N, C-alpha and C positions, 0 to 999 in steps of 0.2 A: 617201156615205161608208160606209154599212152594208155594202154589197156589197164594197167595198174591204177592210174589216176582216175580213169573212167569208173572202174570198179569201186574205188574208194568213195567217189562222189555218189555213185548209185547206192552204196551201202549206207552212207551218211544220210542221204535223203530218205531212204527206207526207214531208218531208225527215227528220224524226225517225224515223219508222217505216222508211223506206228505209235509213237509216244503221244502224238496229238490225238489220235483216235482213242487211245486208252483214257486219256484225260477227258475227252468229250463223252465217252461212254459212261464215265462216272457220274455225269450230270443227269442221266436219265433216271436214276434212282431217287432223285430229290422229290419229296412230297410237296414242298413249298420252296421253289427256287428263291434263293436270296435269304431265306430264314433258317431252314433246318433240313437236314437230309433224313430220309426214311431210315437208312442204316443206323444213323446215330440215335434216332428215336427208339429203334428196336433194341439197341444196346443199353438203353437206360432202364429196361425192365419196368415199364410204367404199369401202374394199376389201372383198372378200368375207369376209376374216378379221375385219375390224372389224364388219361387219354381224352376223356370228355372235356376236361378243363382246357387242355392244350388245343383241342379241336375248336373250342369256342374262341380262344385267343387268336388262333390262326385265321378263323373266319372274320374276326374283327378287323384284321389288317389286310386280308386278301384283296379286297376291292381297292383300297388305298394304294397298295403295292402295285397292282395292275395298272392303275391310273398313272402312277409315277413312271412306270416302265413305258407306257404309251407316250407320255410326255417326252421321254428320252429319245425316242426313235428318230425324230427329225433332227434334233440338235446333234446326235451322234453322227448322222449321215452328213450334216454340214461340216462337222469336224473332220471326218474322213475326206470330204471334198477339199477342204482347206489344206489338209496335209498333202494331198496328192495333186493339187492344182498345178496347171502347166506353169503359171507364174507364181512363184513363192511369195507370200506376204506374211511376215511374222505377225503383224497386227491382226490379220484375218484368223490365223491359227490361234492366237491368244484369245481373241473374242469368242471364237467357236468353242474353245476349251472352257472359258468362263461360263458360257451358256450351259454346257454339259455339267460343269461342276456345281452350279447353283441347283440344278435338279437332283443331282446325285446326293447333295447334302440332305435333301428331303428324304431320300431313300435310306441314308445312314441313320438319320434321326428316327425314322419309322422302325428300323431294325433295333435300335437301342430301346425304344418303347416296348417293342415285342419282348426283348430279352428281360426288361425290367418286370414285365407281367409274368413271364415264364418262371423266373427264379423262385418265387414263393411257392409255386406248385411242386417243385422238385425237392427231394430230400437232400441232405448234405452229401450223401454218397453219390447220388445222381449228378449233383453239381460238380463233384470231383471228376466223374467220368466225362462230363461235358467239357470241363476245362482240359482234361487230358486229350480229348478228341480234337479240340481246337489247336492245342500245341502240336499234335501229330500232323494235322492238316497244314499248319504253318511250316513245319519242318519239310513236309513233302513238297510244298510249293518252292521252298528254298532250294531243295535238291534238284527239282526240275529246272529251275532257272540256271543253276550251276551246270547241269548236264547240257542244256542248250548252249550255254556259253562255251563250254569245253568243246562241244561238237563244232560250233561255229569257228572257234580258234583253230581246231584241227583242219577243218575244211579250207580255211584261208591260208594255211601254211603253204609256202611254195613247194613244189615237188622236189624231192631229193633224188639225186642220181648216183 
C-alpha cells in the first residue's frame, strides 16, 4: 500500500504542477498584461483603423499601469512576509493587505477607464465576442479552482486498505 500511496501523491503533484505550467504559459501571449490578451484581440477581427485606435488607448495607459505595478511590488512582498512571519500577527497581515488593496484599487480603476475608452471603438458584434471571452475565462478560472480543490481533497483522504 505504501507504493500505491507514493504513486498517488506523485501523480497528484505532477497534475498540479502541469496545470500550473499550462496556466502560466497562457500569460505569455498577452500583449498588455492586465488589460487585454493578444489572442482575444485577434479574435475580434479588428480593422486597421481599430487597431490604431486601440494601440493609442493602450499606450495612454501603459506607463500608468507599469507605475502602479511597480508601486505594488514592495507592499506585496510585505504582505507575503506578514503571512509567513514566524510570529503571526493578525493586525500586521490586515495592515499589509490594506496597503496592497489601496494600490490595487488604482489598477482596477485604470482598467475600467481603459475599457470605457475601448468600447466605443468596437462594433456591437465585437463587444459580444469580448463579453463571451470574458465569460469563458471566468468559467475556466472557476473550473481550475474546483479541480485544485478536488485534487487537494483527494490527496488529503486517508489511505484505504
